[in-house]
N, C-alpha and C positions, 0 to 999 in steps of 0.2 A: 709615359710619352711614347713608348713603343706601340701602345694600343692605338693611338691616333695615327701613327705611321701605317699600321696595319689597316686601319679604317680606310685610308686612301686607296689601297689596293683591293679592298674587299667591300663591294658596294652595299651589301646587306648590313654589315656592321656600321658603315658610314650613315646609312639611313636611320638605323637604330640610335646612334649617337645624336643625330639631328633631332629626332623625336624627343629624346630625353632632355636635350637642351631647351627645346621649346616648352616642355612641360615644367621645367624648373622655373622658367620665367613667369609662367602663369601661377605657379605655386607661391612665388614671392608676393605677387599682388594679393592673393587670397590670404596669406599669412598677415599681411599688413592690415587688411580689412578686419580680420579676426582680432588682431591686437588692438585696433581702435574700438571695436565692440566691447572687448574685455575691459579696456580702460574706462569707457563710458559707464558700464555697469558697476565697476569698482568705485567710481566717484559717486554714482547715485546711491549705492549701498552704504558708503561711508557717510554721506550727507543724511540719508534717511534713518539709519540705524546706529550710527556711531555714538550719539549721546545716550540712546537707550541702553547700549551695552555697558556704558559707564555707570549710569544711574541704577540699573536693575541687575547688576552682576550677581547679587546674592541669590537670585532666582535660579541661576544655572551653575553656581559654584558654591560649594559648602564653606570654603574659607574666604569668600567674597573677593577672589582675585580673578582677573580676566582669564578665560580659557585660551587654549592655543588658537582656536579658530574663532575670531571675532572680527567685527567691522569698525573698530574704533579708529584705526589709521588706514592709510591708503594701501600699504604693503599687505596687511592682513586681509583687507577687503579684496585686493587683487587676487590673493591666493584662494580666497573662498570662491570667487567667480571662476577661477581656473578649475577648482575642485568640483564645482557644479557641472562644468562642461565635461569633466572626466567621468561623471556619473556618481560621484560620492557626495550627494547633496542632502541626504536624509538627516544626519546628525546636526549639520549646520543650520538647516531650515528649522529643526525642532528648537534649537537654542534661540534662533531668531524669533520664533513664535512665542517663546517664553518671555523674552525681554521686550519685544516691540508689538506684539499682537498678531493674531492669525491672518487677517485679510491682507494687510500690506505685505507681509513676508511671503505669503503664497503667491501674490501677484508678481512681486519682483523675481522670486525664484523661478516661477513658470516662464516669465518673459526671458530670463537669462537662458533657460533650457531651450525654449523654442527658437528664439532669435540666434543664440549662439550655435545651436546644432544645424540651423539652416545655412549659416555661413560656412 
């Protein structure tokens, strides 16, 4: 609280606090748009690849159990989309290509990377 009292008497600090406040408002809108994009891609991934992960799990797992990164449910699909946006997409795309086929997985993963990184 003392910082805000100091800002009233120090014009440069007051200007800096106003700029930071305006930036946080715009960042909130951007975060909301990114969350909507991640939600949409998680639902698309779950709908397109969820059944394939269940039916063809023996192609990617020796004991025929689902791996940690799969798109069978919404939560894991959401985590995969978040992982792709963070740059860790190679292993999950390889598993997707093994269970669902190359063209569709490459298309979806590239769309996630391009659209997600543009937002």
